[in-house]
C-alpha positions in Angstrom: -139.8 42.4 6.6 -139.9 38.9 5.1 -136.5 39.5 3.3 -135.0 41.0 6.5 -136.1 38.1 8.6 -134.8 35.6 6.0 -131.5 37.4 5.9 -131.1 37.2 9.7 -131.8 33.4 9.7 -129.3 32.9 6.9 -126.6 34.9 8.8 -127.2 32.6 11.8 -127.0 29.6 9.6 -123.7 30.7 8.2 -122.2 31.4 11.7 -123.2 27.9 12.7 -121.7 26.5 9.5 -118.4 28.4 10.2 -118.3 26.9 13.7 -119.0 23.5 12.2 -116.1 23.9 9.8 -113.7 24.7 12.6 -114.9 21.8 14.8 -114.7 19.1 12.1 -111.3 20.5 10.9 -109.9 20.3 14.4 -111.3 16.8 14.8 -109.8 15.7 11.5 -106.5 17.3 12.3 -106.2 15.5 15.7 -107.1 12.1 14.1 -104.9 12.4 11.0 -101.8 14.3 12.0 -99.7 11.6 10.2 -101.7 11.7 7.0 -101.4 14.9 5.1 -102.1 14.1 1.5 -105.3 14.7 -0.4 -104.6 11.8 -2.7 -105.7 9.5 0.2 -109.2 10.9 -0.2 -109.6 9.5 -3.7 -112.6 7.2 -4.1 -114.8 5.9 -6.8 -116.7 9.2 -6.4 -114.2 11.1 -8.6 -113.4 13.9 -6.2 -111.9 17.0 -7.8 -108.3 15.9 -7.1 -105.5 16.5 -9.5 -101.8 15.8 -8.8 -102.6 15.1 -5.1 -104.3 18.5 -4.8 -108.0 18.8 -3.9 -109.7 21.7 -5.7 -112.1 23.9 -3.8 -115.3 24.3 -5.9 -116.4 27.9 -6.7 -119.5 29.4 -8.1 -117.5 32.4 -9.4 -115.1 30.3 -11.5 -116.5 26.8 -12.3 -114.2 23.7 -12.4 -113.8 21.3 -15.3 -114.2 18.0 -13.4 -116.7 15.4 -14.6 -118.3 13.9 -11.4 -121.7 13.3 -9.8 -122.8 15.6 -6.9 -125.7 17.4 -5.3 -125.3 21.0 -4.1 -127.2 23.4 -1.9 -126.5 27.1 -1.6 -128.2 29.6 0.7 -127.1 33.2 1.3 -127.7 36.9 1.6 -126.1 40.1 0.6 -126.0 43.9 0.4 -125.6 46.5 -2.3 -123.7 49.1 -0.4 -124.1 52.9 -0.5 -126.4 53.1 -3.6 -126.2 56.7 -4.7 -127.9 58.7 -7.4 -128.7 62.2 -8.4 -132.4 62.8 -7.8 -134.1 64.4 -10.8 -137.6 65.7 -11.3 -139.7 64.4 -14.2 -138.2 67.1 -16.5 -134.7 65.7 -15.8 -133.5 68.5 -13.5 -131.2 67.5 -10.7 -132.7 68.4 -7.3 -130.8 66.3 -4.8 -128.4 63.4 -4.2 -129.5 60.5 -2.0 -128.1 57.2 -0.9 -129.1 53.8 0.7 -128.5 50.1 0.7 -130.2 47.1 -0.9 -130.7 43.7 0.8 -130.5 40.4 -1.0 -131.5 36.8 -0.2 -130.8 33.8 -2.4 -131.0 30.1 -2.5 -130.4 27.4 -5.1 -130.0 23.6 -5.6 -127.9 21.9 -8.3 -127.4 18.3 -9.5 -124.6 17.1 -11.8 -124.5 13.5 -13.1 -121.5 11.9 -14.7 -122.5 9.5 -17.4 -118.9 8.2 -17.7 -115.3 9.5 -17.1 -115.6 12.3 -19.8 -119.3 13.3 -20.0 -121.7 14.9 -17.4 -125.0 16.7 -17.4 -126.2 19.3 -14.8 -129.3 21.2 -13.8 -129.8 24.0 -11.3 -132.9 25.8 -9.9 -132.8 28.9 -7.7 -134.3 32.2 -6.7 -133.4 35.5 -5.2 -135.1 38.6 -3.7 -134.0 42.2 -3.4 -135.4 45.0 -1.2 -134.3 48.6 -0.4 -133.7 49.5 3.2 -135.2 53.1 3.0 -137.6 55.1 1.0 -135.0 56.2 -1.5 -133.8 52.7 -2.5 -137.4 51.4 -2.6 -138.3 54.2 -5.0 -135.2 54.2 -7.2 -134.3 50.5 -7.4 -137.7 49.0 -6.5 -138.5 45.6 -5.1 -137.6 42.6 -7.2 -137.4 38.8 -7.1 -136.1 36.2 -9.6 -136.4 32.5 -10.1 -135.0 30.4 -12.9 -133.1 27.3 -14.0 -129.9 26.4 -15.7 -129.2 23.2 -17.7 -125.9 22.2 -19.3 -123.3 19.6 -20.1 -119.6 19.2 -19.7 -117.2 17.2 -21.9 -113.6 16.4 -20.7 -111.1 17.1 -23.6 -107.7 16.7 -21.9 -106.9 14.7 -18.8 -103.2 14.9 -17.7 -101.5 14.4 -14.3 -101.4 18.1 -13.6 -103.9 19.6 -16.1 -107.6 19.0 -17.0 -109.5 20.8 -19.8 -113.3 20.5 -20.4 -115.7 22.1 -22.8 -119.2 23.1 -21.6 -122.5 24.3 -22.9 -125.1 26.0 -20.7 -128.6 27.4 -21.2 -130.3 29.5 -18.5 -133.7 31.1 -18.2 -134.5 33.5 -15.3 -137.9 35.1 -14.7 -137.4 38.6 -13.3 -140.2 40.6 -11.5 -139.6 44.2 -10.6 -141.9 46.5 -8.7 -140.6 49.8 -10.1 -142.4 52.4 -7.9 -140.6 55.4 -9.3 -141.3 54.6 -12.9 -144.9 53.9 -12.1 -145.4 57.3 -10.5 -143.5 59.0 -13.3 -145.7 57.5 -16.0 -148.8 58.3 -14.0 -147.9 62.0 -13.6 -146.6 62.5 -17.2 -149.7 60.9 -18.7 -152.3 62.1 -16.2 -155.8 61.8 -17.7 -154.6 59.6 -20.6 -156.6 56.3 -20.2 -154.8 54.7 -23.1 -151.4 54.6 -21.3 -150.6 51.4 -19.5 -149.2 52.2 -16.0 -148.1 48.9 -14.7 -146.5 48.8 -11.2 -145.1 45.3 -11.9 -142.6 44.9 -14.8 -141.7 41.3 -15.8 -139.1 39.9 -18.2 -137.6 36.5 -19.0 -133.8 36.8 -19.1 -132.2 34.0 -21.2 -128.6 33.1 -21.8 -126.8 30.5 -23.9 -123.0 29.9 -23.4 -120.3 27.8 -24.9 -117.0 27.8 -23.1 -114.0 26.0 -21.7 -113.0 25.2 -18.1 -109.4 24.3 -17.0 -107.7 23.2 -13.8 -103.9 23.1 -13.2 -102.1 21.8 -10.1 -98.4 22.3 -10.1 -98.1 20.5 -6.8 -100.3 19.0 -4.1 -101.0 22.2 -2.1 -101.9 24.8 -4.7 -104.1 24.8 -7.8 -105.5 27.2 -10.4 -108.9 27.3 -12.2 -109.7 29.2 -15.4 -112.7 29.6 -17.7 -113.7 31.5 -20.8 -117.0 31.6 -22.6 -118.9 33.3 -25.3 -122.7 33.3 -25.9 -125.8 35.2 -26.5 -128.3 36.5 -23.9 -131.2 38.8 -23.3 -130.5 41.5 -20.7 -133.4 42.8 -18.6 -135.8 44.7 -20.9 -133.4 44.8 -23.8 -132.8 42.9 -27.0 -130.6 39.8 -27.3 -126.9 40.4 -27.8 -123.5 38.7 -27.4 -122.0 38.1 -24.0 -118.5 37.2 -22.9 -117.1 36.0 -19.6 -113.6 35.2 -18.4 -112.5 34.0 -14.9 -109.5 33.0 -12.9 -109.1 31.4 -9.5 -106.3 30.2 -7.2 -106.7 28.0 -4.1 -104.5 26.5 -1.4 -105.2 23.3 0.6 -103.5 23.6 4.0 -103.9 19.8 4.5 -100.9 19.4 2.2 -98.8 22.3 3.4 -95.7 21.2 5.2 -95.8 21.6 9.0 -99.5 22.5 8.9 -101.6 19.6 7.7 -104.9 21.3 8.6 -107.9 20.3 6.4 -109.0 23.8 5.4 -108.7 25.4 2.0 -108.9 29.0 0.8 -109.8 30.1 -2.7 -109.7 33.6 -4.3 -111.3 34.3 -7.7 -112.1 37.0 -10.2 -114.5 37.1 -13.2 -115.6 39.5 -15.9 -119.0 39.3 -17.6 -120.1 41.7 -20.4 -123.6 41.9 -18.8 -125.4 40.2 -15.9 -126.7 36.7 -16.4 -129.1 36.8 -13.5 -131.4 39.7 -14.2 -129.5 42.7 -12.7 -129.8 45.5 -15.2 -126.0 46.1 -15.4 -123.1 45.9 -17.9 -119.3 45.2 -17.6 -119.7 43.2 -14.4 -116.6 42.5 -12.4 -116.9 39.9 -9.6 -114.3 39.0 -7.0 -114.7 35.9 -4.7 -113.3 34.5 -1.5 -114.1 31.0 -0.2 -113.0 29.0 2.8 -113.9 25.4 2.9 -113.3 22.0 4.6 -111.1 19.7 2.5 -110.8 16.6 4.7 -113.8 14.5 3.9 -114.2 12.0 1.0 -118.0 12.5 0.6 -118.6 16.3 0.6 -117.3 19.8 0.3 -118.6 22.4 2.7 -117.8 26.1 2.9 -118.7 29.7 2.8 -118.1 31.9 -0.2 -118.3 35.7 -0.5 -118.6 37.6 -3.8 -117.9 41.3 -4.3 -119.2 42.9 -7.5 -119.0 46.3 -9.1 -122.3 46.9 -10.9 -122.7 49.5 -13.6 -126.4 49.8 -12.8 -128.5 51.5 -15.5 -130.9 53.2 -13.1 -128.2 55.2 -11.2 -125.4 57.6 -12.1 -122.8 55.8 -9.9 -121.3 52.3 -9.6 -122.9 50.0 -7.1 -120.7 47.9 -4.8 -122.5 44.6 -4.0 -121.4 41.9 -1.5 -123.1 38.5 -1.4 -122.2 35.6 0.9 -123.6 32.1 1.0 -123.2 28.8 2.7 -122.5 25.9 0.3 -122.7 22.1 0.7 -121.7 19.8 -2.2 -122.2 16.0 -1.6 -120.5 13.6 -4.0 -122.1 10.3 -5.1 
């Protein structure tokens, strides 16, 4: 019930945020109809502006810009139509069931630019997951995570239309899973054996270390592209450490600079592949697709809503899980 109530409150928050986006955009449009260039928003705060185009930040595909900001994210989500063949303890298929999983998540992040080419960042966040019926409670359990990420970014190339940075990141996520099905299975299979440890709660520390590059390219002042690639090592949930790879691309349009529109709203689409989940989900070959809408008319902050759709090859099921997460995001530049 706690997760469900939190999700309802977050949905209300995101609706209010969307209304706020519309109101401030209309207000900005009415006051600045003769000024339609993002370059006028440049300040000493080093906004993510390149070739007159203001990039929309994304958590799916990170940007290469060295600047100082504080960010808050809060969101919710669903894993849709989770299906699996139900088997008895001998492995015989006896039925096929389905259901949904509910997520809530929140995080804060701070990045500090030491100078024009070097920055450090730190993030802390947590998430919870709960099934919405007996089947998903038994098969996927109840879980929550909390962890941190620390890293650094070094700008390598800085041209009028192109920026390239190298980055290094280390993350540690504590995962707690109440696996009801596994607990009952162990209890039945080892009935009467007092030496068997039948723990309802399974905990693990998922760690990841990545080295990669982030790039931004703006061919003109109304469209821009982001890209990143990285390689590292990590420990998947209840597995040994192994290599991990991620590749991402994103494209965004700022309507503030589009001729005959001049409206301070931007849209970003993104796609990312990761060899295995970095956040504690027990899944491999993770594809994530993102869509973000944000306000681009203020010199102090970015504000928007981002949705991420993922296809999870979840180890505890026979089918692929389709997950949708959405969150409200505010980034304030110093």
